[in-house]
NUBA-377165 format. One record per residue: x, y, z of N, C-alpha, C, CB in turn; residue in three letters; chain. Coordinates in steps of 0.1 Angstrom, whole numbers. Each point is the difference from the previous one (the first is absolute). Glycine has a CB too. Layout:
NODE   n.px   n.py   n.pz  ca.px  ca.py  ca.pz   c.px   c.py   c.pz  cb.px  cb.py  cb.pz  resn  chain
NODE      X      Y      Z      X      Y      Z      X      Y      Z      X      Y      Z   ALA      A
...
END
This chain:
NODE   n.px   n.py   n.pz  ca.px  ca.py  ca.pz   c.px   c.py   c.pz  cb.px  cb.py  cb.pz  resn  chain
NODE   1615   1487   3527     15     -4     -4     10      7     16     -5      2    -36   MET      A
NODE      6    -14     38      5      8     18     13      1     -9    -11    -14     29   ALA      A
NODE     16     26    -19     14      6     -6     -1     15     -9      9    -27     -2   GLY      A
NODE    -21     29     -1     -6      5    -13      3     19     16    -27    -29    -24   GLU      A
NODE     27     29     31      0     13      7      4     -5     15    -20     12    -15   LEU      A
NODE     35     -2     14      5     -7     12     -3      6     15     16     -6    -18   LEU      A
NODE    -19      6     28     -9      7      7     10     -2     12    -26     -4    -12   VAL      A
NODE     37     13     18     10     -1      9     -1     12     13     15    -10    -21   GLU      A
NODE    -16      9     28     -1      8     17     15      1      2    -23    -12     15   HIS      A
NODE     28     26    -20     10      4      6     -2      7     12      9     -1    -19   ARG      A
NODE     -9     -1     33      0     13     12    -16      2     -7     31     15      4   GLY      A
NODE    -38      0     -1     -9      2      0     -7      3    -13      6      3     21   SER      A
NODE      6     -8    -33     -5      5    -14     -1    -14     -7     12     26     -2   VAL      A
NODE    -23    -26     -5     -6    -11     -9      4      3    -14    -20     -3     14   LEU      A
NODE     28     -7    -18      7      1    -14     -7    -11     -6     24      9      4   TRP      A
NODE    -33     -2    -16     -7     -7    -17      8      3     -6    -20      2     -3   LEU      A
NODE     25    -16     -4      6      1    -17     -4     -8     -6     19      7      2   THR      A
NODE    -27      2    -16     -3    -11     -7     12     -6     -8    -22      9      0   LEU      A
NODE     19    -27      4      9     -8     -9      4     -5    -10     -2      0     12   ASN      A
NODE      3      6    -23     -3    -11    -13     10     11    -12    -33    -14      6   ARG      A
NODE     43     14      2     13      6    -10     -1     -5    -11     15      3     14   PRO      A
NODE    -19    -14    -12      2     -7    -24    -14      5     -2     16    -32     -5   GLU      A
NODE    -22     39      5    -11      1      0     -2     18      1     -3    -27     10   ARG      A
NODE     12     31     -7      2     16      0     -7      5     11      2      3    -24   HIS      A
NODE     -8    -15     32    -11      2     11    -12      3     -3     14      7     12   ASN      A
NODE    -15    -12    -21    -17      5     -8    -10     -4     12      4     -7    -29   ALA      A
NODE    -11      9     32    -12      1      6    -12    -15     -4      7     30     -2   ILE      A
NODE     -9    -40     10    -10     -8     -5    -10      0     12     16    -13    -16   ASN      A
NODE    -27      5     14    -11     -4      7      6      0     19    -12    -16    -28   GLY      A
NODE     22      4     28      7     -6     10      6     12     12      6    -20    -19   ALA      A
NODE     -3     32      7     11      5      8    -10     11      9     24     -3    -19   MET      A
NODE    -35      7      8     -8     13      3     -6     -5     16     -8      8    -30   THR      A
NODE      3    -21     28     -7     -6     11      3     -2     10     -7     -7    -10   ALA      A
NODE     30      8     14      6     -7      4      3     18      6      6    -31    -15   ALA      A
NODE     -6     44      7      4     14      3    -12      1     15      7     12    -32   LEU      A
NODE    -21    -11     23    -13      3      7      1     -5     13    -13     -1    -20   VAL      A
NODE     12    -10     20      1     -9     13     14      5     13    -10    -24    -21   GLU      A
NODE     23     28     18     13      7      6     -6     10      3     17     -7    -12   ALA      A
NODE    -24     18      4     -3      9      0     -7      3     10      5     -1    -17   LEU      A
NODE    -19     -8     19     -4     -3      7      2     -3     17     -4     -2    -24   GLY      A
NODE     12     -7     23      4     -5     12      5      9      8      4    -19    -10   GLU      A
NODE      9     29      1      9      9      3     -8     11      7     16     -7    -18   ALA      A
NODE    -28     10     16     -9     11      6     -5      2     11     -4     -1    -16   SER      A
NODE      3     -9     17     -3     -8     20     10     -6      5    -22     -8     -1   THR      A
NODE     35      7     -1     12     -5      9      2     14      3     11    -24    -10   ASP      A
NODE     -7     26     25      4      7     12     13      1     -5    -15     -8     20   LYS      A
NODE     19     -3    -23     19     -1     -3      5      6    -12      1    -22     11   SER      A
NODE    -13     24    -20      8      5    -14     -2     16      1     -5    -24    -17   VAL      A
NODE     15     32     18      1     15     -3      3      4    -15      9      1     24   ARG      A
NODE     -3     -5    -32     -5      3    -18      7    -12     -8      0     29     -2   ALA      A
NODE     -5    -29     -9      0     -9     -8      7      1    -14    -18     -5     13   ILE      A
NODE     29     -1    -16      8      1    -11     -4     -6    -14     17      2     18   ILE      A
NODE    -19     -1    -27     -3     -1    -13      7     -5     -9     -9     13      5   LEU      A
NODE     15    -24     -7     12      4    -14      0    -12     -6     17     16      9   THR      A
NODE    -10    -22    -18      3     -7    -13     13     -6      0    -14     16    -14   GLY      A
NODE      8    -31     11     19     -9      2      6      3    -13     -5    -24     13   ALA      A
NODE     18     25     -8     13      6    -20      1     16      6    -15    -17    -31   GLY      A
NODE     21     22     21      8      9     -1     -8      7    -15     24    -12     15   GLU      A
NODE    -31      4    -22     -2     10     -9    -20      6     -6     30    -14     -6   ARG      A
NODE    -35      6     18    -13      5     -3     -9     -2     13      2     -7    -26   THR      A
NODE     -9     18     29     -6      3     11    -16    -13      0     13     30     -1   PHE      A
NODE    -22    -27     -9     -7     -5     -6     -6      0    -15      1      2     20   CYS      A
NODE     -3    -11    -29     -5      5    -17    -17      0      3     22    -14    -19   SER      A
NODE    -23     15     31    -19     -2      0     -6    -15      0     -2     23    -16   GLY      A
NODE     -7    -25      8     -9    -10     -4      7    -11     -4    -15     15     -6   ALA      A
NODE     14    -28      9      6    -10     -9     -7     -2     -9      9    -10     13   ASP      A
NODE    -10     12    -31     -4     -3    -10     -6    -18      0     18     23     -8   LEU      A
NODE     -8    -27     18     -4    -16     -6     -9     -4      6     19     -8     -5   LYS      A
NODE    -25     21     13    -10     -4     14    -13      5     -1     18      1     15   ASP      A
NODE    -22      7    -28     -4      5      1    -17     -3      0     24      9     -6   GLN      A
NODE    -26    -25      3    -10      1      4     -8      5     13      6    -13    -16   SER      A
NODE      7     10     30     -6      7     11      4     10      3     -4    -15      7   SER      A
NODE     11     26    -12      8      8      1    -13     15     -1     27    -19    -10   MET      A
NODE    -30     20     -3     -8      5     -5    -22      4      5     26    -14    -15   PHE      A
NODE    -21      5     22    -15      0      9     -7    -12      5     -4     18    -14   ALA      A
NODE     -4    -21     25      2    -11     12    -10     -5     -3     12      9     18   SER      A
NODE    -19    -20    -10    -17     -6     -3     -5     17     12      0    -42     -1   ALA      A
NODE      2     44      9     -8     13      8     -2     12     -7     11     -6     20   GLY      A
NODE     -5      5    -28      1     17    -10     15     10      5    -32      3      1   GLY      A
NODE     40     -8      6      5      8      6     16     -4    -13    -18      1     31   SER      A
NODE     27     11    -32     12     -4     -1     14     -7      8    -12     16    -12   ASN      A
NODE     16    -22      9     13     -6      9     13      9      8     -4    -18    -19   PRO      A
NODE      8     32      3      4      4      5     -3     13      9     10    -15    -15   ILE      A
NODE    -25     20     11    -11     12      3      2     -6     17    -22      6    -26   GLY      A
NODE     20    -19     30     -1     -5     15     14      0      7    -20    -15     -5   ASN      A
NODE     28     20     -1     15      0      9     -1     16     -2     18    -25     -4   VAL      A
NODE    -21     30     -6      1     18      5     -9      4     12      3      6    -24   LEU      A
NODE    -13    -15     22     -8      3     12      4     -3     13    -16     -2    -15   ARG      A
NODE     25     -9     14      2     -6     18     15      9     -2    -13    -34      8   ALA      A
NODE     18     42    -14      9      9      2     -7     11      5     15     -9    -16   ILE      A
NODE    -20     12     15    -12     14      3     -4     -1     14    -14      0    -24   GLN      A
NODE      9    -10     24    -11     -4     15     12     -7     11    -27     -9    -16   ALA      A
NODE     39      5     11      8     -5     12      6     10     11      7    -18    -18   CYS      A
NODE     -5     17     27     -2     12     10     20      5      2    -31    -13     16   SER      A
NODE     36     -1    -22     13      7      0      7     10    -13      1    -20     16   LYS      A
NODE      7     23    -12      8      7    -14      5     -9     -8      7     18     10   LEU      A
NODE    -10    -23    -21      3     -6     -8     10      7    -14    -21    -13     13   VAL      A
NODE     35     11     -7     13      9     -9      3    -13    -13     15     17     27   ILE      A
NODE    -15     -8    -39      5     -7    -10     17      3     -5    -26      0     -5   ALA      A
NODE     33    -14      8      9     -3     -1      8      1    -14     -9     -9     19   ARG      A
NODE     11     13    -27      2     -4    -19     11     -3     -4    -14     12     -6   LEU      A
NODE     16    -25      9     18     -5     -5     -5     -1    -15     15    -18     23   ASN      A
NODE    -22     26    -30     -1     -3    -16    -13     11     -3      8    -30     -2   GLY      A
NODE    -12     23    -12     -5      3     -9    -21      2      9     27    -15    -22   SER      A
NODE    -31     17     20    -12      2      0    -10      7    -11      9     -2     21   ALA      A
NODE    -16    -14    -26    -10      5    -13    -14     -2      2     18     -7    -16   LEU      A
NODE    -26     12      6    -15     -5      5     -6     -5      9      2     -3    -13   ALA      A
NODE     -7     -8     20     -2      0     17     13      4     10    -19    -20     -6   GLY      A
NODE     27     16     -3     11      3     17      1     15     -1     20    -24      1   GLY      A
NODE    -22     31    -10     -1     14      2    -13      8     11     11     -4    -27   LEU      A
NODE    -22     -6     23     -9      0     10      0      1     13     -5     -9    -15   GLY      A
NODE     17     -2     19      2     -5     15      7     15      2      3    -31      2   LEU      A
NODE      8     33     -8      8      9      0     -7     17      8     11    -18    -25   VAL      A
NODE    -24     20     18     -8     12     -1     -6     -2     13     -3      4    -26   ALA      A
NODE     -3    -19     30     -8      2     13     10      0      8    -20     -9     -4   ALA      A
NODE     32      2     10      4      2      8      3     12      7      4    -17    -10   CYS      A
NODE     -2     17     24      4     15      6     11     10      0    -12     -9      9   ASP      A
NODE     24     -4    -11     12     10     -7      7     -6    -10      4     10     19   LEU      A
NODE      1     -6    -25     13    -10     -9     12      1     -6    -15     -4     -5   ALA      A
NODE     23     -1      5     12      3      1      6    -10    -13      0      8     29   TYR      A
NODE     10     -3    -35      7     -8    -11     12      2     -6    -19     -3     -3   ALA      A
NODE     21     -8      1     15     -3     -6     -1     13    -13      2    -35      5   ALA      A
NODE      7     44     -7      0      9    -13      0    -10    -15     16     20     15   ASP      A
NODE    -12    -33    -15     -3     -7    -14    -13     -1     -5     17    -12      4   HIS      A
NODE    -27     13      5    -13     -7      1     -7     15     -7      2    -21     26   ALA      A
NODE    -11      8    -38    -13     10     -9    -10     -2     -1      9      4     -9   LYS      A
NODE    -17      4      9    -14     -4      0     -9      4     -7      5     -2     14   PHE      A
NODE    -17     -8    -19     -3      1    -10    -10     -8      1     19      7    -10   GLY      A
NODE    -32     -1     -2    -14     -6     -5      4     -8     -9    -16     18      3   LEU      A
NODE     19    -28    -10     -1     -6    -10    -14    -10     -3     25      4      3   PRO      A
NODE    -32      0      2    -15     -9     -2     -4     -4    -12     -9     12     16   GLU      A
NODE      7      4    -17     -5     -2    -23      6    -11     -6      4     27     -8   VAL      A
NODE      8    -25     10      9     -9     -9     -5    -16      4     23     20      0   ARG      A
NODE    -29    -26      8    -10    -10      0    -12      2     -2     13     -8     11   VAL      A
NODE    -23     16    -15    -10     -1     -4    -10      5     13      8    -18    -19   GLY      A
NODE     -1     28     30     -8      6     15      4     10      2     -2    -17     12   VAL      A
NODE     -8     22     -3      5     15      7      0      0     12     -8     13    -14   PHE      A
NODE     21     -5     18      2      0     14    -12      2      8     22      9     -5   PRO      A
NODE    -32    -12      8    -14      5      6      3     -2     13    -18     -6    -19   MET      A
NODE     27     -3     28     -3     -1     14     13     14      6    -11    -34      1   MET      A
NODE     18     30    -11     13      9      4    -10     17     -3     29    -22    -12   ILE      A
NODE    -33     27      5     -7      8     -3     -6      7     14     -2    -13    -23   ALA      A
NODE     -6      5     31     -3      7     12      7      9      8    -10    -15     -1   THR      A
NODE     22      7      3     12      6      4      9     10     -4     -4    -16      4   ARG      A
NODE      7     14    -16     13      8     -7     -7     12     -6     16    -21     -7   LEU      A
NODE    -29     20      7     -5     16     -8      4     13     14    -28    -13    -18   THR      A
NODE     26      8     29      2      6     10     17      5      3    -23    -14      7   ARG      A
NODE     33      5    -15      9      1      4     10      8    -13     -8    -21     18   GLN      A
NODE      3     16    -31      6      4     -9     -7     11     -5     10    -19     -4   ILE      A
NODE     -3     33     -4     -9     11     -7     -8    -12    -10     19     27      1   PRO      A
NODE    -31    -22     -6    -11     -8     -7      8     -2    -13    -23     11     11   GLU      A
NODE     30     -2    -18      4      0    -15     10     -6      0     -8     18     -7   ARG      A
NODE     14    -18     19     13    -11      1     -7    -16      1     19     20     15   ARG      A
NODE    -24    -21     -6     -9    -11     -4     -9    -12     -6      7     15      6   PHE      A
NODE    -10      0    -13     -5     -5    -14      9     -7     -9    -13     18      1   ARG      A
NODE     24     -9     -3      8     -6     -9      8    -11      1     -1     18     -5   GLU      A
NODE      4    -20     19      5    -11      6    -11    -18     -1     13     25     15   MET      A
NODE    -26    -22    -15     -6     -4      3     -4     -5    -24     -5     14     37   ALA      A
NODE      3     -4    -41     -6     -4    -16      9     -4     -7    -16     15     -2   TYR      A
NODE     35    -14      7      8      2     -7      7    -14      2     -1     26     -1   LEU      A
NODE      1    -32     17      7     -7      4     12      3      9     -9     -7    -18   GLY      A
NODE     17     22     20     10      7     -2     -1     -6     18      0     24    -26   ASP      A
NODE     16    -23     24      8      2     20      7     11     -3      7    -24     10   THR      A
NODE     -5     22      7      4     14      5     13     -6     10    -28     16      0   ILE      A
NODE     37     -9      0     11     -1     13      1      6      8     10     -6     -9   GLY      A
NODE     -2      1     22     -1     10     12     -1     11      5      5    -11     -2   THR      A
NODE     -3     16     -5      1     15      0    -13     11     -3     22     -9     -7   GLY      A
NODE    -29      2     -2    -12      3     -3    -12     -3     10     10     -1    -21   GLU      A
NODE     -6     -8     25     -8    -13      9      1     11     15     12    -31    -13   ALA      A
NODE      0     36     15      4      3      9    -10     18      3     25    -20     -6   GLU      A
NODE    -20     26     -7     -8     14     -5    -13      1      2     15      3    -17   ARG      A
NODE    -24    -19     16    -18     -1      1     -2     -4     15     -5    -11    -27   TYR      A
NODE     15      8     37      1     -9     11     -8    -11     -2      5     17     13   GLY      A
NODE     -4    -26    -26     -2    -13     -1     13     -8      9    -13      4    -26   LEU      A
NODE     21      1     32      9     -4      9      4     14      8      8    -22    -15   ILE      A
NODE     -3     18     24      6      8     14     17      0     -6    -20    -11     25   ASN      A
NODE     26      3    -33     15      3      2      5    -11     -6      1     14     20   ARG      A
NODE     11    -10    -28      6    -16     -7     12      7      0    -18    -15    -16   ALA      A
NODE     28      4     20     15     -4      3      5    -11     -6     -3      9     19   VAL      A
NODE     14     -6    -25      9    -11     -5     -4    -13     10     21     19     -9   PRO      A
NODE    -20    -31      3     -4    -12     -1      5    -10     18      4      5    -32   ALA      A
NODE      9      1     32      8     -6     12     -5     14     14     26    -14    -20   ALA      A
NODE    -37     24     13     -3      7     15    -10     -2      1     11     15      1   GLU      A
NODE    -18    -24     -4    -17     -3      3     -5      0     15      1    -14    -22   LEU      A
NODE      8      0     24     -6     -6     15      6     11      7     -1    -28     -1   ASP      A
NODE     12     38     -3      2      7     12     -5     12      5     16    -10     -4   THR      A
NODE    -24     15    -11    -11      7      2    -15     -7      3     14     13    -14   LEU      A
NODE    -18    -24      9    -10     -6     11      4      0     14     -7    -14    -18   ILE      A
NODE     16      9     20      3     -1     20     -3     13      2     22    -17      7   GLN      A
NODE    -13     30    -10     -4     16      9    -13      2     -3     22     14     -2   SER      A
NODE    -28    -17    -10    -21      3      4     -6     -9      8     -8      7    -24   VAL      A
NODE     10    -17     30     -3     -9      4      6      6     14     -1    -19    -22   LEU      A
NODE     14     23     26      3      3     11     -5     10      9     16     -9     -9   ASP      A
NODE    -25     26     -2     -4     10     -2    -13     -5      9     13     11    -24   LYS      A
NODE    -20    -22     13    -19     -3      3      6     -6     13    -17     -9    -26   LEU      A
NODE     21      3     29     -3    -10     17      4     10     13     10    -29    -12   MET      A
NODE     -8     46     10     -3     13      4    -12      3      7     14      5    -16   LEU      A
NODE    -21    -10      2    -12      7      1    -14     -9      7     11     14    -22   GLY      A
NODE    -19     -9     30     -9    -12      3     -8     -6     -6      3      8     14   ALA      A
NODE     -7    -19    -10     -4    -11    -14    -12     -2      2     19    -13     -4   PRO      A
NODE    -24     19     12    -18      7      0      1     11     -9     -9     -4     25   GLY      A
NODE     13     14    -23      0     11     -8      2     -1    -16      8      9     22   ALA      A
NODE      1    -15    -21      5     -2    -16    -16    -12     -6     38      0      6   ILE      A
NODE    -39     -7     -1    -15     -6     -4     -8      3     -2      2     -7      4   SER      A
NODE     -5     18      9    -14      8     -4      3     10    -10    -11     -3     23   ALA      A
NODE     22     12    -23      3      7    -16      0     -7    -10     12     13      8   GLY      A
NODE     -7    -26    -11     -1     -5    -15    -17     -2      0     28    -16     -4   LYS      A
NODE    -36     12     11    -11     -3     -5     -9     16     -1      3    -28     11   GLN      A
NODE     -2     35     -1     -3     17      0     -1      6    -18     16      3     28   ALA      A
NODE     -1     -3    -30      6      5    -12     -7     -8    -14     26      6     16   LEU      A
NODE    -34    -24    -10      0     -5    -16    -17      6      3     21    -27     -9   SER      A
NODE    -29     30     19    -15      4      1      0     12     -4     -6    -14     17   GLU      A
NODE     18     23    -15     -3     20      1      3     -1    -16     12     15     30   MET      A
NODE     -5    -27    -41      1      6    -11    -11      8     -7     13    -17      2   GLN      A
NODE    -25      8     -4    -10      2    -10     -9     13      6      1    -27     -9   ASP      A
NODE      0     30     22    -11      6      6      0     14     -2     -1    -18     17   MET      A
NODE    -10     23    -17      2     17     -2      8      3     11    -22      7    -11   PRO      A
NODE     26      8      9     12      4     13    -12      6     12     28     12    -19   GLN      A
NODE    -36    -12     16    -11      2     15      0    -11      8    -16     12    -12   ALA      A
NODE     16    -19      6     -5    -15      8     12     -7      2    -22     -2    -11   GLU      A
NODE     32      6      3     17     -7      4      2     12     10     15    -13    -26   ARG      A
NODE    -17     26     30      3      7     12     -6     -9     13     -1     23    -14   LEU      A
NODE     -8    -24     13     -9     -6      8      0    -13      5    -10     15    -10   ALA      A
NODE     19    -25      0      1    -13     -2     19      2      9    -22     -8    -28   PHE      A
NODE     28     14     26     10      1      6     -3     11     13     12     -8    -23   ALA      A
NODE    -19     12     27     -3      8     16     -2    -12      8    -14     23     -6   GLU      A
NODE      4    -35     -4     -1    -11     10      9     -8      5    -16      0     -9   ARG      A
NODE     24     -2     -1     10    -10      0     13      6     10     -9    -10    -28   MET      A
NODE     13     22     28      5      4     12     -4      0     10      7      8     -9   ILE      A
NODE    -15     -3     13    -10     -4      9      4    -13      8    -18     11    -17   ALA      A
NODE     14    -17     11      5    -17      5     11     -1      5    -10    -10    -14   THR      A
NODE     18     12      3     19     -4     -1      5      9     10      5     -4    -28   LEU      A
NODE     -9     13     29      5      9     16     -4     -7     16     -4     23    -15   GLY      A
NODE     -4    -24     12     -8    -13     10      5    -11      8    -12      2    -16   GLY      A
NODE     20     -5      4      5    -17     -2     11     -2      9     -5     -2    -27   SER      A
NODE      5     -9     37     15     -5      6     13      5     -3    -11    -17      1   THR      A
NODE     12     13    -19     12      2     -7      3     16      3     -4    -20    -18   GLU      A
NODE     -6     30     14      2     16     -2      2      2     17    -18      8    -26   ALA      A
NODE     14    -13     38      5      2     12     14     -4      6    -23      1      0   ARG      A
NODE     22    -10     -7     19     -7      3      5      8     -8      1    -26      2   GLU      A
NODE     -5     30    -14     11     14     -8     -3      8      7      1     -1    -24   GLY      A
NODE     -6     10     27      2     14     10      8     -6     10    -22     14     -4   ARG      A
NODE     17    -22     13      7     -2     14     17     -3     -6    -25    -12     16   ALA      A
NODE     25      5    -25     19     -3     -5      4     11     -6      0    -24     -7   ALA      A
NODE     -5     36      4      2     11     -4      4      8     14    -16     -3    -23   PHE      A
NODE      7      3     27      3      9     13     13     -5     10    -27      6     -1   ALA      A
NODE     26    -18      2     13     -4      6      9     -5     -7    -10     -2     16   GLU      A
NODE     12      4    -29     12      4     -7      5    -13     -1      4     24      7   LYS      A
NODE    -14    -38     -9      6    -17     -3     -6      1    -11      2    -17     22   ARG      A
NODE      1      1    -31     -8     -8     -7    -10     -1      1     12     -8     -2   LYS      A
NODE    -20      9     -6    -16    -10      3     -1    -13     -3    -13     17     -6   PRO      A
NODE      6    -23     17      0    -15      5     -3     -8    -18    -13      5     32   GLY      A
NODE      9     -1    -40      2     -7    -16     12     -2     -3    -19      9    -10   TRP      A
NODE     23     -3     15     19      5    -10      7    -11     13      3     38    -12   VAL      A
NODE     -6    -35     21     10     -7     12     -5    -17     -5     -2     23     27   LEU      A
NODE     -9    -28    -29     -8    -13     -1      5     -6    -12    -21      7     13   SER      A
NODE     20      5    -23      5     -7    -14     11     -9     -5     -9     17     -1   GLY      A
NODE      4    -31     -7     11     -4     -1     10      4    -13    -13    -17     16   ASP      A
NODE     23      9    -12     10      5    -15     -5      0    -16     18    -10     14   GLU      A
NODE    -17     15    -23     -1      4    -15      5    -10     -4      1     22     -2   VAL      A
END
């Protein structure tokens, strides 16, 4: 359905807004397909430096899968899971995906938060895994959250349907920071301003490297890092960065960056 995902370019930043506030921004098949498409297109769009993923309204970022669309949300003809496809798309996207949490993130919505590269929340947000209360289990979300939330706490949340607040979420590293809702956009802007000072190619390469190194043995990880830094060190960006440092000027990617 048109309008379920709002796609807006604001300078060099792509804003993706889950736009079903009447359903607490619950994810349905159309929304997952639109998210995968938008993330894929942004990944190859040189004009996009970062992606903001947020929800419409002030109460809920995303309440998870729409249970009224369960025939398509728990499986697909090809055997893949629609929310799983979004998690893959976020990970594969060459641009940083930043969660702007206007409200609570539950079930699959919490999975989206865990998949994003950075996450910032309004301090009234809650985070929870209520799936067992409707007869399922947070299978897809577990693939991300078991790396972020201590195992005992994750099990408690998953088995009991518990929720946590922003304080606990920040302690676990599930979100980077929480602020009063009125300050959220100021925080997001400050993050974007800092991000634009970094070399886009280096950031993209770093995101890919961090993902690939995650499950490597230490020796393999070090060898991989050596190859990556050698490639980056000889790149056009790195040469420009060194020249700008020596000449005490801003590098070209800052000068040419759009307003965010």
